[in-house]
Structure formats: C-alpha cells, structure tokens
N, C-alpha and C positions, 0 to 999 in steps of 0.2 A: 865940899860941895861939888857935885858933878855937873858937867855941862854937856849939852848935846854934841855929838861928834860933828866936826867941821867937814862938810862934804868936799872942800877943796884941799884938805890936808892929805898929802901923798903918803904919809905914814899911818894914817888912820885905818881902821878896819872897814872894809867895804860894807855898804848896807846889805843887810840880809833880807831875803824875801820871807814872808811869813811862813813859819814851819820849816825854815832851812835846816838841813841836817836830818830831817825826818821826811823822806819823800812821801808824797801823798799817793796812796794806792786806791785805784778804783775798787769799789766793793765787788767782791766775786759774784758771779752770776749764781743764781739758785742752783744748788746741786753741782757746782763746778768741781771737777775732779771725780765725780761719782756719776757715771752715765745713767741717764734715766731709762728705766725699762718701759717698753711699750705695754699698753694695757693687756692683761692676760699673760704676761711673761714675767719670769723671775730670774734672778741671778743664780748661776750655778758656778761654784768656785772652780776655777781652772778651765771653764768652758764658756764663759760669757753668759749670754742669755739664752734660755731654753723655754719651751712651752710650759706653762704652769701645770703642776701636778694636780689631777683631780682629787678633791678631798672626799668625795663620795662617789659611789658607783653610778655612772651615767644611766639615763632612763632606758635607752635601747639595750644596754648591757643587762640591766635588771629584767627587762622584758624577755630577753633571750634566756636568761637563767630560769625564769619562771616557766617558760615554754619547755625547757629541758626537763624540769621536774614533772610537768604535765605529761610530756611524752613518755617519761619513765613510768608514770602511774598507768597510762594507757597500755604500755607494753606489758606491765605486770598483769593487768586485767586480761589482755589477750593471751598471755601465757597460761593463765588459769583456765581460760575457755578451751584452749587447745589440749591441755592436759586432761580436763574433764571429758572432752570429746574422745580422746585416746582411750581413757578408761572405759567409756561407754562402748566404744567399738570393740575393745577387747572382751568386754562382758558379753556382748551379742555374739561374738565369734565363739567364745567358750560354750555358750548355750547351744549354738548351732552344731558344734562338734559333738556335744552330748547326744543330740537328737540323731545326727547323721554324720559320723566321723569321716565318711568317704566323700563328702561334698567338696568339690574342688574350689569352691568360692571361699571356703574357710581361710585359705592361705591369703586371699586378698584382704580379708578383714584384719588379719594379723599385720600385714604389711602397712595397711592404712593406719593402724594404731601406732606402729613404730614411727611412721612419718610424722604423725601428729605430736608424738613425744619429742621428736627432734626439733620440730618447729617451736614447740613450747619452751624447750631449753634455750633455743636461740633468742626467743623473746625475753627470757629472763636475763640472759647475758647483755642484750642491748639495753634493757631497763637499768641494770647495774651500771652500765657505761654512761647512760644519759644522766642518771642521778649523780654519779661521781663527778662527771664533768661539770655539772651545775654547781656542786659544792665547791669545786676548785676555783670558781670565779672570784671568790673573796680574796685569795692570796696567790692565785696562779699568775704566771708570767706569759710571755709571748707564745710559748708552746701550747698553752691552754687555748689562747685565742685562735691559733692556727688549726688546732684540732677541732674546735667548734665550727670554724669556717669550713673545713673539709666535711664535717658531719652534715652541716646545713646544705652544702653543695651536693653531696651524695643524696640527701633527702629530696632536694629539688629535682635531681635527675630522675629519681624513682617516681616523683609526682608527675613529671612531664610524660614519662613512659606510660604510667597508669592512665593519665588523661587521654593520651593518644589512643590507647587500647580501648578505653571506654567509648570514645566516639566511633572507633572503627567497628566495635561489636554491638553498637546500639545499646549500651548499658543503661540501667535504670537511673533516673535523676538523682536518687539518693547516693549512689556510688560516685557519680560525678561531683556532687557537692562535697563529699568527704575527701575526694581527691584534690579538689580545689582548696579545701581547708588545709590539707597537708602541704600543698604547694605554697600557700601563703605563710604558713609557719616556717617552712624552710627558707623562704626568701627573707623573712624577718630576721632569722638567725644570721644569714649572710650579711645583711645590711648592718645589723648590730655589731658584727665583728669587723666591719670594713670602715665605718665612719671614724672621723678623727678622734672623737671622744673615746670610742671603744679602744682604738689603738693606744691612746695615751694612758688609759686605765691599766692595760696589761703591761705597758712599758714603764710604769711608775717604779721608783725604787722601793724595795721592801726590806724592812729592818727586823 
C-alpha cells in the first residue's frame, strides 16, 4: 500500500510541477518559420520574394499587339496603293513615249514611277516588321518590349512632326485628324510598353 510522500522527508522526491520533464511550449505563430508574402508577391527560390508573374497578357499589352497588327494591315494597303500608282504612272509614260518620244517630261514620269515603287517596298517591309513584332508578344522577352517602345517613340516623333507641318501649311482637317490618330496610337504603344504590368509580362520566365 502506497502512501503520499511526506513533504518534510529530506530523502523524498521533491514535488513536481504539472508536466515537469516536458516543458510547455507556446503554440507557434501562424506561418512561423515561413515568411508571409505580401499580396501580389510570390516566393522565388534563392531570391526571396518577387512580383507575381502575370498569368495572362495584360490589357495594354494586348491593345498594343492589336494596334501593331492594324498598323501592318494599313501599311500593306498603302503599299498596294503606291505600287498601283507606280504601274499607272509607268503606263502613262509609255503611252506618251509612243506618241512623242522626244517629250522631256517622259523622264519625270519614269522617275515618279520608280519613287512610288520604292515607297511601296518600304511599306511592305514596315508591314512585315509590325506584324512580326506583334506575333512575338506571346513569347518574346525584354528585347521585344524595347523594340516596340522604340517603334512607338519613332511613330510619335513622326506624328508630332506631321502635326506641326499640318498646322504650319494650313492642311485640311482630314489630314490633321489622321495625324492625331497616328499620334494617339503611338502614345498608346509607348504607355503599354512602359507600365509595370507590361514590363512584368516581358520579364516573366519562359520555359
């Protein structure tokens, strides 16, 4: 039969506090040992926390891509117009030469046709560039973004020069409207390539 320990016994075992031998631990705070990411940020192994990678193409980037396709289509139409005009100028010059081969103005007709052909070819090249650049928005990196940014800046510069020339020469309102539209398109491209979402889209990892 056991008896309760005598508190005055010097050889007895000292009383133990409840749970003695098993220190009580405070419950760990939520997520203790695992830093909590701020909203919109995700963990990057070896680099801490970085801005979250966009899962889909941001709106302004999509807008810029569509504008590049539209610009390419307009440039193709312009190339067709210039080439048709060149063919017409060449035809008129050939008929004039048949009537009077000594007419000195026949040389101007041939020169004009040649200039129109060159302009048409340049339009075709720019159209191919615009469309190719837009296609690369899906998987392209920072180089594509910088190229589009420079392209938009160049277009904005041309738009400003054209607008200044239109006002200086009292151009018709239709020409001014088209110049303003081109300037708005160029500025949209610059903004789309400069905003945070656009930069993050082209800086995202590609596998």
